[in-house]
N, CA, C and O atoms as a Tinker XYZ file with bonds, in Angstrom:
   468  protein
     1  N      4.827000   18.952000   -5.509000    73     2
     2  CA     3.230000   18.903000   -5.670000    64     1     3
     3  C      2.596000   17.450000   -5.358000    63     2     4     5
     4  O      3.072000   16.408000   -5.808000    81     3
     5  N      1.635000   17.512000   -4.657000    73     3     6
     6  CA     0.729000   16.197000   -4.405000    64     5     7
     7  C      0.219000   15.565000   -5.849000    63     6     8     9
     8  O     -0.306000   16.219000   -6.749000    81     7
     9  N      0.429000   14.471000   -5.861000    73     7    10
    10  CA     0.056000   13.579000   -7.108000    64     9    11
    11  C      0.972000   13.529000   -8.117000    63    10    12    13
    12  O      0.848000   12.692000   -9.012000    81    11
    13  N      2.045000   14.456000   -8.093000    73    11    14
    14  CA     3.086000   14.350000   -9.164000    64    13    15
    15  C      4.269000   13.416000   -8.581000    63    14    16    17
    16  O      4.671000   13.453000   -7.418000    81    15
    17  N      4.698000   12.663000   -9.498000    73    15    18
    18  CA     5.990000   11.947000   -9.084000    64    17    19
    19  C      7.305000   12.468000   -8.262000    63    18    20    21
    20  O      7.855000   13.521000   -8.584000    81    19
    21  N      7.650000   11.870000   -7.459000    73    19    22
    22  CA     8.993000   12.407000   -6.860000    64    21    23
    23  C     10.176000   11.738000   -7.263000    63    22    24    25
    24  O     10.252000   10.517000   -7.404000    81    23
    25  N     11.174000   12.611000   -7.463000    73    23    26
    26  CA    12.426000   11.825000   -7.859000    64    25    27
    27  C     13.056000   10.940000   -6.749000    63    26    28    29
    28  O     13.697000    9.929000   -7.035000    81    27
    29  N     12.839000   11.379000   -5.397000    73    27    30
    30  CA    13.607000   10.705000   -4.278000    64    29    31
    31  C     12.611000    9.624000   -3.676000    63    30    32    33
    32  O     12.849000    9.094000   -2.591000    81    31
    33  N     11.497000    9.326000   -4.422000    73    31    34
    34  CA    10.653000    8.520000   -3.685000    64    33    35
    35  C     10.663000    7.033000   -4.252000    63    34    36    37
    36  O     10.389000    6.793000   -5.428000    81    35
    37  N     10.990000    6.078000   -3.349000    73    35    38
    38  CA    10.963000    4.833000   -4.047000    64    37    39
    39  C      9.837000    4.091000   -4.602000    63    38    40    41
    40  O      9.933000    3.406000   -5.620000    81    39
    41  N      8.719000    4.242000   -3.891000    73    39    42
    42  CA     7.332000    3.845000   -4.368000    64    41    43
    43  C      7.255000    4.683000   -5.767000    63    42    44    45
    44  O      6.734000    4.002000   -6.650000    81    43
    45  N      7.586000    5.798000   -6.131000    73    43    46
    46  CA     7.382000    6.444000   -7.342000    64    45    47
    47  C      8.313000    5.789000   -8.482000    63    46    48    49
    48  O      7.895000    5.605000   -9.625000    81    47
    49  N      9.501000    5.485000   -8.100000    73    47    50
    50  CA    10.429000    4.658000   -8.783000    64    49    51
    51  C      9.798000    3.382000   -9.091000    63    50    52    53
    52  O      9.807000    2.997000  -10.261000    81    51
    53  N      9.251000    2.681000   -8.180000    73    51    54
    54  CA     8.594000    1.441000   -8.459000    64    53    55
    55  C      7.362000    1.640000   -9.656000    63    54    56    57
    56  O      7.324000    0.940000  -10.668000    81    55
    57  N      6.570000    2.501000   -9.411000    73    55    58
    58  CA     5.514000    2.887000  -10.488000    64    57    59
    59  C      6.066000    3.049000  -11.788000    63    58    60    61
    60  O      5.428000    2.598000  -12.740000    81    59
    61  N      7.347000    3.723000  -12.013000    73    59    62
    62  CA     7.811000    4.007000  -13.257000    64    61    63
    63  C      8.556000    2.777000  -13.774000    63    62    64    65
    64  O      8.931000    2.652000  -14.940000    81    63
    65  N      8.756000    1.785000  -12.698000    73    63    66
    66  CA     9.525000    0.521000  -13.523000    64    65    67
    67  C     11.019000    0.692000  -13.255000    63    66    68    69
    68  O     11.719000   -0.205000  -13.725000    81    67
    69  N     11.514000    1.462000  -12.732000    73    67    70
    70  CA    13.006000    1.587000  -12.460000    64    69    71
    71  C     13.379000    0.901000  -11.173000    63    70    72    73
    72  O     14.585000    0.900000  -10.928000    81    71
    73  N     12.657000    0.373000  -10.385000    73    71    74
    74  CA    12.871000   -0.498000   -8.917000    64    73    75
    75  C     12.192000   -1.629000   -9.157000    63    74    76    77
    76  O     11.030000   -1.538000   -9.553000    81    75
    77  N     12.744000   -2.791000   -8.978000    73    75    78
    78  CA    12.153000   -3.987000   -9.142000    64    77    79
    79  C     11.033000   -4.176000   -8.008000    63    78    80    81
    80  O     11.215000   -3.568000   -6.953000    81    79
    81  N      9.948000   -4.931000   -8.141000    73    79    82
    82  CA     9.195000   -5.448000   -7.235000    64    81    83
    83  C      8.326000   -6.576000   -7.689000    63    82    84    85
    84  O      8.050000   -6.729000   -8.879000    81    83
    85  N      7.876000   -7.406000   -6.696000    73    83    86
    86  CA     7.127000   -8.607000   -7.133000    64    85    87
    87  C      5.393000   -8.102000   -7.047000    63    86    88    89
    88  O      4.640000   -8.080000   -6.073000    81    87
    89  N      5.188000   -7.782000   -8.274000    73    87    90
    90  CA     3.934000   -7.038000   -8.494000    64    89    91
    91  C      2.800000   -8.306000   -8.573000    63    90    92    93
    92  O      2.932000   -9.217000   -9.390000    81    91
    93  N      1.748000   -8.245000   -7.680000    73    91    94
    94  CA     0.606000   -9.228000   -7.745000    64    93    95
    95  C     -0.618000   -8.608000   -8.462000    63    94    96    97
    96  O     -1.509000   -9.314000   -8.935000    81    95
    97  N     -0.623000   -7.217000   -8.523000    73    95    98
    98  CA    -1.877000   -6.584000   -9.168000    64    97    99
    99  C     -1.397000   -5.197000   -9.639000    63    98   100   101
   100  O     -0.536000   -4.486000   -9.121000    81    99
   101  N     -2.195000   -4.955000  -10.810000    73    99   102
   102  CA    -2.010000   -3.487000  -11.136000    64   101   103
   103  C     -3.148000   -2.923000  -11.776000    63   102   104   105
   104  O     -3.620000   -3.512000  -12.748000    81   103
   105  N     -3.650000   -1.872000  -11.369000    73   103   106
   106  CA    -4.668000   -1.293000  -12.000000    64   105   107
   107  C     -4.454000    0.150000  -12.798000    63   106   108   109
   108  O     -3.295000    0.530000  -12.967000    81   107
   109  N     -5.370000    0.821000  -13.208000    73   107   110
   110  CA    -5.041000    2.088000  -13.945000    64   109   111
   111  C     -4.426000    2.999000  -12.792000    63   110   112   113
   112  O     -3.591000    3.804000  -13.204000    81   111
   113  N     -4.665000    3.020000  -11.527000    73   111   114
   114  CA    -4.519000    3.872000  -10.549000    64   113   115
   115  C     -3.502000    3.457000   -9.554000    63   114   116   117
   116  O     -2.823000    4.258000   -8.911000    81   115
   117  N     -3.418000    2.010000   -9.445000    73   115   118
   118  CA    -2.657000    1.452000   -8.235000    64   117   119
   119  C     -1.776000    0.462000   -8.597000    63   118   120   121
   120  O     -1.815000    0.099000   -9.773000    81   119
   121  N     -0.865000   -0.139000   -7.736000    73   119   122
   122  CA     0.034000   -1.174000   -8.060000    64   121   123
   123  C      0.013000   -1.856000   -6.383000    63   122   124   125
   124  O     -0.039000   -1.241000   -5.318000    81   123
   125  N      0.075000   -3.338000   -6.633000    73   123   126
   126  CA     0.293000   -4.097000   -5.495000    64   125   127
   127  C      1.320000   -4.890000   -5.396000    63   126   128   129
   128  O      1.621000   -5.504000   -6.420000    81   127
   129  N      2.003000   -5.071000   -4.373000    73   127   130
   130  CA     3.408000   -5.936000   -4.598000    64   129   131
   131  C      3.590000   -6.419000   -3.208000    63   130   132   133
   132  O      3.095000   -5.918000   -2.199000    81   131
   133  N      4.528000   -7.676000   -3.299000    73   131   134
   134  CA     4.968000   -8.279000   -2.029000    64   133   135
   135  C      5.686000   -7.290000   -1.428000    63   134   136   137
   136  O      6.339000   -6.504000   -2.114000    81   135
   137  N      5.646000   -7.205000    0.059000    73   135   138
   138  CA     6.515000   -6.445000    1.004000    64   137   139
   139  C      7.924000   -7.179000    0.958000    63   138   140   141
   140  O      7.884000   -8.405000    0.858000    81   139
   141  N      8.945000   -6.667000    1.011000    73   139   142
   142  CA    10.377000   -7.166000    1.271000    64   141   143
   143  C     10.815000   -7.660000    2.483000    63   142   144   145
   144  O     11.810000   -8.359000    2.677000    81   143
   145  N      9.905000   -7.202000    3.394000    73   143   146
   146  CA    10.325000   -7.779000    5.057000    64   145   147
   147  C      8.430000   -8.119000    5.358000    63   146   148   149
   148  O      7.626000   -7.269000    5.740000    81   147
   149  N      8.187000   -9.269000    5.113000    73   147   150
   150  CA     6.918000   -9.628000    5.323000    64   149   151
   151  C      6.793000   -9.600000    7.050000    63   150   152   153
   152  O      7.778000   -9.879000    7.733000    81   151
   153  N      5.581000   -9.262000    7.619000    73   151   154
   154  CA     5.359000   -9.308000    8.823000    64   153   155
   155  C      4.200000  -10.377000    9.143000    63   154   156   157
   156  O      3.788000  -10.596000   10.282000    81   155
   157  N      3.768000  -10.965000    8.070000    73   155   158
   158  CA     2.738000  -12.085000    8.001000    64   157   159
   159  C      3.028000  -13.011000    6.959000    63   158   160   161
   160  O      3.864000  -12.698000    6.112000    81   159
   161  N      2.329000  -14.333000    6.901000    73   159   162
   162  CA     2.620000  -15.027000    5.725000    64   161   163
   163  C      2.053000  -14.144000    4.397000    63   162   164   165
   164  O      2.645000  -14.244000    3.323000    81   163
   165  N      1.152000  -13.483000    4.507000    73   163   166
   166  CA     0.663000  -12.663000    3.203000    64   165   167
   167  C      0.876000  -11.245000    3.806000    63   166   168   169
   168  O      0.270000  -10.841000    4.799000    81   167
   169  N      1.885000  -10.461000    3.044000    73   167   170
   170  CA     1.951000   -9.223000    3.201000    64   169   171
   171  C      2.322000   -8.299000    2.000000    63   170   172   173
   172  O      3.484000   -8.090000    1.650000    81   171
   173  N      1.270000   -7.792000    1.432000    73   171   174
   174  CA     1.272000   -7.041000    0.461000    64   173   175
   175  C      0.896000   -5.589000    0.367000    63   174   176   177
   176  O     -0.213000   -5.248000    0.779000    81   175
   177  N      1.730000   -4.702000   -0.144000    73   175   178
   178  CA     1.455000   -3.285000   -0.263000    64   177   179
   179  C      0.774000   -3.004000   -1.335000    63   178   180   181
   180  O      0.969000   -3.561000   -2.415000    81   179
   181  N     -0.172000   -2.023000   -1.108000    73   179   182
   182  CA    -1.127000   -1.391000   -2.226000    64   181   183
   183  C     -1.032000    0.127000   -2.241000    63   182   184   185
   184  O     -1.468000    0.879000   -1.370000    81   183
   185  N     -0.376000    0.477000   -3.397000    73   183   186
   186  CA     0.010000    2.041000   -3.600000    64   185   187
   187  C     -0.899000    2.689000   -4.354000    63   186   188   189
   188  O     -1.629000    2.011000   -5.076000    81   187
   189  N     -0.995000    3.753000   -4.338000    73   187   190
   190  CA    -1.657000    4.783000   -5.470000    64   189   191
   191  C     -0.404000    4.934000   -6.509000    63   190   192   193
   192  O      0.740000    4.804000   -6.075000    81   191
   193  N     -0.637000    5.203000   -7.851000    73   191   194
   194  CA     0.503000    5.459000   -8.923000    64   193   195
   195  C      0.676000    6.787000   -8.347000    63   194   196   197
   196  O      1.803000    6.957000   -7.881000    81   195
   197  N     -0.169000    7.839000   -8.241000    73   195   198
   198  CA     0.195000    9.204000   -7.770000    64   197   199
   199  C      0.765000    9.169000   -6.402000    63   198   200   201
   200  O      0.461000    8.368000   -5.518000    81   199
   201  N      1.727000   10.243000   -6.326000    73   199   202
   202  CA     2.449000   10.487000   -5.146000    64   201   203
   203  C      1.499000   11.262000   -4.180000    63   202   204   205
   204  O      0.999000   12.343000   -4.493000    81   203
   205  N      1.267000   10.599000   -2.909000    73   203   206
   206  CA     0.643000   11.481000   -1.722000    64   205   207
   207  C      1.371000   11.021000   -0.723000    63   206   208   209
   208  O      1.773000    9.859000   -0.665000    81   207
   209  N      1.624000   12.036000    0.265000    73   207   210
   210  CA     2.781000   11.491000    1.477000    64   209   211
   211  C      2.167000   10.634000    2.491000    63   210   212   213
   212  O      2.976000   10.027000    3.193000    81   211
   213  N      0.945000   10.446000    2.729000    73   211   214
   214  CA     0.281000    9.650000    3.544000    64   213   215
   215  C     -1.120000    9.510000    3.251000    63   214   216   217
   216  O     -1.639000   10.191000    2.367000    81   215
   217  N     -1.826000    8.602000    3.990000    73   215   218
   218  CA    -3.201000    8.266000    3.782000    64   217   219
   219  C     -4.284000    9.361000    3.993000    63   218   220   221
   220  O     -5.378000    9.398000    3.430000    81   219
   221  N     -3.763000   10.304000    4.961000    73   219   222
   222  CA    -4.609000   11.550000    5.085000    64   221   223
   223  C     -4.633000   12.475000    4.089000    63   222   224   225
   224  O     -5.633000   13.147000    3.836000    81   223
   225  N     -3.378000   12.574000    3.382000    73   223   226
   226  CA    -3.174000   13.645000    2.157000    64   225   227
   227  C     -3.841000   12.964000    1.091000    63   226   228   229
   228  O     -4.618000   13.649000    0.426000    81   227
   229  N     -3.693000   11.693000    0.774000    73   227   230
   230  CA    -4.463000   10.902000   -0.091000    64   229   231
   231  C     -6.025000   11.232000   -0.027000    63   230   232   233
   232  O     -6.638000   11.790000   -0.937000    81   231
   233  N     -6.474000   10.886000    0.953000    73   231   234
   234  CA    -8.013000   11.056000    1.124000    64   233   235
   235  C     -8.427000   12.408000    1.118000    63   234   236   237
   236  O     -9.620000   12.670000    0.970000    81   235
   237  N     -7.566000   13.313000    1.265000    73   235   238
   238  CA    -8.014000   14.905000    1.172000    64   237   239
   239  C     -8.020000   15.350000   -0.217000    63   238   240   241
   240  O     -8.850000   16.040000   -0.809000    81   239
   241  N     -6.773000   14.742000   -0.684000    73   239   242
   242  CA    -6.276000   15.342000   -2.290000    64   241   243
   243  C     -6.870000   14.573000   -3.240000    63   242   244   245
   244  O     -6.980000   15.101000   -4.347000    81   243
   245  N     -7.329000   13.341000   -3.090000    73   243   246
   246  CA    -7.904000   12.407000   -4.163000    64   245   247
   247  C     -8.822000   11.370000   -3.549000    63   246   248   249
   248  O     -8.491000   10.187000   -3.628000    81   247
   249  N     -9.828000   11.678000   -3.008000    73   247   250
   250  CA   -10.731000   10.545000   -2.276000    64   249   251
   251  C    -11.149000    9.449000   -3.124000    63   250   252   253
   252  O    -11.472000    8.387000   -2.593000    81   251
   253  N    -11.188000    9.608000   -4.611000    73   251   254
   254  CA   -11.509000    8.529000   -5.502000    64   253   255
   255  C    -10.374000    7.669000   -5.491000    63   254   256   257
   256  O    -10.523000    6.447000   -5.455000    81   255
   257  N     -9.149000    8.254000   -5.523000    73   255   258
   258  CA    -8.083000    7.459000   -5.575000    64   257   259
   259  C     -7.826000    6.572000   -4.133000    63   258   260   261
   260  O     -7.454000    5.400000   -4.173000    81   259
   261  N     -8.045000    7.205000   -3.026000    73   259   262
   262  CA    -7.990000    6.446000   -1.935000    64   261   263
   263  C     -9.055000    5.302000   -1.860000    63   262   264   265
   264  O     -8.788000    4.213000   -1.352000    81   263
   265  N    -10.378000    5.635000   -2.437000    73   263   266
   266  CA   -11.252000    4.339000   -2.643000    64   265   267
   267  C    -10.713000    3.179000   -3.480000    63   266   268   269
   268  O    -10.910000    1.994000   -3.212000    81   267
   269  N    -10.035000    3.624000   -4.488000    73   267   270
   270  CA    -9.237000    2.750000   -5.600000    64   269   271
   271  C     -8.307000    1.940000   -4.699000    63   270   272   273
   272  O     -8.358000    0.723000   -4.877000    81   271
   273  N     -7.502000    2.370000   -3.805000    73   271   274
   274  CA    -6.628000    1.743000   -2.770000    64   273   275
   275  C     -7.381000    0.624000   -2.029000    63   274   276   277
   276  O     -7.099000   -0.574000   -2.034000    81   275
   277  N     -8.366000    1.226000   -1.408000    73   275   278
   278  CA    -9.242000    0.370000   -0.607000    64   277   279
   279  C     -9.727000   -0.936000   -1.340000    63   278   280   281
   280  O     -9.565000   -2.090000   -0.946000    81   279
   281  N    -10.359000   -0.513000   -2.493000    73   279   282
   282  CA   -11.079000   -1.438000   -3.354000    64   281   283
   283  C     -9.826000   -2.713000   -3.797000    63   282   284   285
   284  O    -10.034000   -3.926000   -3.841000    81   283
   285  N     -8.724000   -2.109000   -4.045000    73   283   286
   286  CA    -7.742000   -3.144000   -4.224000    64   285   287
   287  C     -7.128000   -4.051000   -3.257000    63   286   288   289
   288  O     -6.575000   -5.109000   -3.555000    81   287
   289  N     -7.259000   -3.575000   -2.090000    73   287   290
   290  CA    -6.857000   -4.276000   -0.973000    64   289   291
   291  C     -7.945000   -5.591000   -0.773000    63   290   292   293
   292  O     -7.560000   -6.662000   -0.304000    81   291
   293  N     -9.138000   -5.385000   -1.132000    73   291   294
   294  CA   -10.178000   -6.267000   -1.174000    64   293   295
   295  C     -9.838000   -7.331000   -2.262000    63   294   296   297
   296  O     -9.841000   -8.542000   -2.042000    81   295
   297  N     -9.582000   -6.820000   -3.316000    73   295   298
   298  CA    -8.946000   -7.769000   -4.588000    64   297   299
   299  C     -7.839000   -8.389000   -4.080000    63   298   300   301
   300  O     -7.980000   -9.611000   -4.119000    81   299
   301  N     -6.842000   -8.054000   -3.638000    73   299   302
   302  CA    -5.712000   -8.691000   -3.179000    64   301   303
   303  C     -6.013000   -9.799000   -2.246000    63   302   304   305
   304  O     -5.551000  -10.928000   -2.415000    81   303
   305  N     -6.825000   -9.464000   -1.214000    73   303   306
   306  CA    -7.236000  -10.411000   -0.434000    64   305   307
   307  C     -8.058000  -11.798000   -1.099000    63   306   308   309
   308  O     -7.934000  -13.010000   -0.920000    81   307
   309  N     -8.776000  -11.118000   -1.784000    73   307   310
   310  CA    -9.530000  -12.177000   -2.746000    64   309   311
   311  C     -8.696000  -13.192000   -3.529000    63   310   312   313
   312  O     -9.028000  -14.374000   -3.619000    81   311
   313  N     -7.500000  -12.634000   -4.140000    73   311   314
   314  CA    -6.625000  -13.172000   -5.137000    64   313   315
   315  C     -5.796000  -14.058000   -4.174000    63   314   316   317
   316  O     -5.558000  -15.180000   -4.620000    81   315
   317  N     -5.272000  -13.759000   -2.847000    73   315   318
   318  CA    -4.635000  -14.455000   -1.997000    64   317   319
   319  C     -5.403000  -15.453000   -1.164000    63   318   320   321
   320  O     -4.856000  -16.216000   -0.368000    81   319
   321  N     -6.677000  -15.407000   -1.385000    73   319   322
   322  CA    -7.626000  -16.419000   -0.631000    64   321   323
   323  C     -7.523000  -16.261000    0.666000    63   322   324   325
   324  O     -7.322000  -17.269000    1.344000    81   323
   325  N     -7.633000  -14.994000    1.297000    73   323   326
   326  CA    -7.458000  -14.731000    2.540000    64   325   327
   327  C     -9.060000  -14.525000    3.129000    63   326   328   329
   328  O     -9.737000  -13.661000    2.572000    81   327
   329  N     -9.579000  -15.198000    4.087000    73   327   330
   330  CA   -10.772000  -15.194000    4.724000    64   329   331
   331  C    -10.860000  -13.750000    5.519000    63   330   332   333
   332  O    -11.730000  -12.897000    5.343000    81   331
   333  N     -9.853000  -13.688000    6.349000    73   331   334
   334  CA    -9.376000  -12.496000    7.133000    64   333   335
   335  C     -8.150000  -11.799000    6.740000    63   334   336   337
   336  O     -7.131000  -12.276000    6.241000    81   335
   337  N     -8.407000  -10.655000    7.034000    73   335   338
   338  CA    -7.024000   -9.992000    6.710000    64   337   339
   339  C     -7.050000   -8.521000    7.347000    63   338   340   341
   340  O     -8.167000   -8.052000    7.567000    81   339
   341  N     -6.004000   -7.802000    7.643000    73   339   342
   342  CA    -5.662000   -6.546000    8.097000    64   341   343
   343  C     -5.230000   -5.525000    7.104000    63   342   344   345
   344  O     -4.340000   -5.800000    6.299000    81   343
   345  N     -5.886000   -4.213000    7.118000    73   343   346
   346  CA    -5.283000   -3.264000    6.311000    64   345   347
   347  C     -4.900000   -2.216000    7.284000    63   346   348   349
   348  O     -5.644000   -1.885000    8.208000    81   347
   349  N     -3.572000   -1.625000    7.041000    73   347   350
   350  CA    -3.011000   -0.810000    7.763000    64   349   351
   351  C     -2.330000    0.247000    7.062000    63   350   352   353
   352  O     -1.466000   -0.044000    6.235000    81   351
   353  N     -2.645000    1.498000    7.319000    73   351   354
   354  CA    -1.958000    2.692000    6.947000    64   353   355
   355  C     -1.295000    3.370000    7.963000    63   354   356   357
   356  O     -1.920000    3.941000    8.856000    81   355
   357  N      0.267000    3.350000    7.885000    73   355   358
   358  CA     1.104000    3.984000    8.920000    64   357   359
   359  C      1.069000    5.440000    8.486000    63   358   360   361
   360  O      1.181000    5.731000    7.295000    81   359
   361  N      0.918000    6.339000    9.411000    73   359   362
   362  CA     1.090000    7.738000    9.107000    64   361   363
   363  C      1.866000    8.405000   10.114000    63   362   364   365
   364  O      1.488000    8.563000   11.275000    81   363
   365  N      3.202000    8.876000    9.536000    73   363   366
   366  CA     4.107000    9.325000   10.461000    64   365   367
   367  C      5.268000    8.504000   10.813000    63   366   368   369
   368  O      5.055000    7.292000   10.834000    81   367
   369  N      6.333000    8.864000   11.065000    73   367   370
   370  CA     7.478000    8.155000   11.458000    64   369   371
   371  C      7.177000    7.399000   12.889000    63   370   372   373
   372  O      7.639000    6.275000   13.091000    81   371
   373  N      6.401000    8.060000   13.840000    73   371   374
   374  CA     6.057000    7.528000   15.068000    64   373   375
   375  C      5.307000    6.120000   14.949000    63   374   376   377
   376  O      5.371000    5.201000   15.765000    81   375
   377  N      4.614000    6.149000   13.809000    73   375   378
   378  CA     3.654000    5.133000   13.656000    64   377   379
   379  C      4.358000    4.012000   12.778000    63   378   380   381
   380  O      3.757000    2.968000   12.523000    81   379
   381  N      5.583000    4.240000   12.343000    73   379   382
   382  CA     6.215000    3.250000   11.431000    64   381   383
   383  C      6.437000    3.544000    9.923000    63   382   384   385
   384  O      7.174000    2.925000    9.155000    81   383
   385  N      5.634000    4.634000    9.652000    73   383   386
   386  CA     5.865000    5.051000    8.254000    64   385   387
   387  C      7.427000    5.307000    7.800000    63   386   388   389
   388  O      8.102000    6.100000    8.456000    81   387
   389  N      7.814000    4.834000    7.016000    73   387   390
   390  CA     9.322000    4.938000    6.441000    64   389   391
   391  C      9.371000    5.409000    4.938000    63   390   392   393
   392  O     10.341000    6.006000    4.471000    81   391
   393  N      8.438000    5.146000    4.349000    73   391   394
   394  CA     8.297000    5.568000    2.938000    64   393   395
   395  C      7.371000    6.563000    2.953000    63   394   396   397
   396  O      6.366000    6.272000    3.602000    81   395
   397  N      7.376000    7.997000    2.289000    73   395   398
   398  CA     6.717000    8.794000    2.284000    64   397   399
   399  C      5.862000    8.977000    1.240000    63   398   400   401
   400  O      5.779000   10.102000    0.746000    81   399
   401  N      5.088000    7.902000    0.733000    73   399   402
   402  CA     4.146000    7.821000   -0.393000    64   401   403
   403  C      3.153000    6.856000    0.280000    63   402   404   405
   404  O      3.522000    5.786000    0.765000    81   403
   405  N      1.845000    7.291000    0.290000    73   403   406
   406  CA     0.711000    6.479000    0.829000    64   405   407
   407  C      0.737000    5.250000    0.519000    63   406   408   409
   408  O      1.004000    5.075000   -0.670000    81   407
   409  N      0.537000    4.176000    1.210000    73   407   410
   410  CA     0.392000    2.853000    1.007000    64   409   411
   411  C     -0.289000    2.009000    1.974000    63   410   412   413
   412  O     -0.183000    2.376000    3.145000    81   411
   413  N     -0.974000    0.944000    1.739000    73   411   414
   414  CA    -1.797000    0.267000    2.541000    64   413   415
   415  C     -1.244000   -1.059000    2.601000    63   414   416   417
   416  O     -0.997000   -1.666000    1.559000    81   415
   417  N     -0.974000   -1.686000    4.025000    73   415   418
   418  CA    -0.370000   -2.756000    3.998000    64   417   419
   419  C     -1.530000   -3.903000    4.002000    63   418   420   421
   420  O     -2.476000   -3.657000    4.751000    81   419
   421  N     -1.574000   -4.859000    3.426000    73   419   422
   422  CA    -2.453000   -6.101000    3.641000    64   421   423
   423  C     -1.870000   -7.258000    4.194000    63   422   424   425
   424  O     -1.028000   -7.881000    3.547000    81   423
   425  N     -2.271000   -7.664000    5.469000    73   423   426
   426  CA    -1.728000   -8.643000    6.091000    64   425   427
   427  C     -2.472000   -9.746000    6.414000    63   426   428   429
   428  O     -3.574000   -9.525000    6.916000    81   427
   429  N     -2.129000  -10.891000    6.244000    73   427   430
   430  CA    -3.125000  -12.219000    6.470000    64   429   431
   431  C     -2.258000  -13.543000    6.405000    63   430   432   433
   432  O     -1.035000  -13.632000    6.288000    81   431
   433  N     -3.201000  -14.547000    6.511000    73   431   434
   434  CA    -2.504000  -15.908000    6.500000    64   433   435
   435  C     -2.210000  -16.352000    8.002000    63   434   436   437
   436  O     -1.665000  -17.451000    8.109000    81   435
   437  N     -2.441000  -15.782000    8.972000    73   435   438
   438  CA    -2.262000  -16.266000   10.257000    64   437   439
   439  C     -3.230000  -15.397000   11.200000    63   438   440   441
   440  O     -3.787000  -14.399000   10.742000    81   439
   441  N     -3.402000  -15.780000   12.449000    73   439   442
   442  CA    -4.264000  -14.987000   13.447000    64   441   443
   443  C     -3.547000  -13.713000   13.702000    63   442   444   445
   444  O     -2.352000  -13.623000   13.984000    81   443
   445  N     -4.476000  -12.638000   13.562000    73   443   446
   446  CA    -4.136000  -11.286000   13.897000    64   445   447
   447  C     -4.571000  -10.656000   14.955000    63   446   448   449
   448  O     -5.380000   -9.774000   14.667000    81   447
   449  N     -4.288000  -10.797000   16.360000    73   447   450
   450  CA    -4.876000  -10.642000   17.572000    64   449   451
   451  C     -4.664000   -8.962000   17.584000    63   450   452   453
   452  O     -3.761000   -8.340000   17.026000    81   451
   453  N     -5.591000   -8.514000   18.259000    73   451   454
   454  CA    -5.566000   -7.078000   18.441000    64   453   455
   455  C     -5.639000   -6.760000   20.048000    63   454   456   457
   456  O     -6.511000   -7.319000   20.712000    81   455
   457  N     -4.805000   -5.944000   20.605000    73   455   458
   458  CA    -3.819000   -4.797000   19.915000    64   457   459
   459  C     -2.822000   -5.590000   19.352000    63   458   460   461
   460  O     -2.465000   -6.629000   19.906000    81   459
   461  N     -2.240000   -5.122000   18.091000    73   459   462
   462  CA    -0.997000   -5.631000   17.425000    64   461   463
   463  C      0.070000   -5.562000   18.749000    63   462   464   465
   464  O     -0.141000   -5.008000   19.828000    81   463
   465  N      1.281000   -6.302000   18.316000    73   463   466
   466  CA     2.362000   -6.229000   19.442000    64   465   467
   467  C      3.314000   -5.679000   18.733000    63   466   468
   468  O      4.403000   -5.428000   19.249000    81   467
């Protein structure tokens, strides 16, 4: 069920504290942590504590929580002193989603040309 923790979800386990992570911010509704395979000098994931499969299901099922995630991306950028940054939500395996728990990537610390390569 959407919003409920999933036993087989890595990010639900991280929220529960049973999987380690380098947490940089935490709010009542979100957790932000460093990506273990960074694609930029700053690469932080911001996740909702509640389980939603992807950004679309999060926005549909809990728009206020989706807004919390986006607010936290700005807070992360501020904490990391990023003047410019990119926020990415991958949705579906063809777009690179490998963990089926909505998450925003915050990338910065170098030039990020468009389109990404």
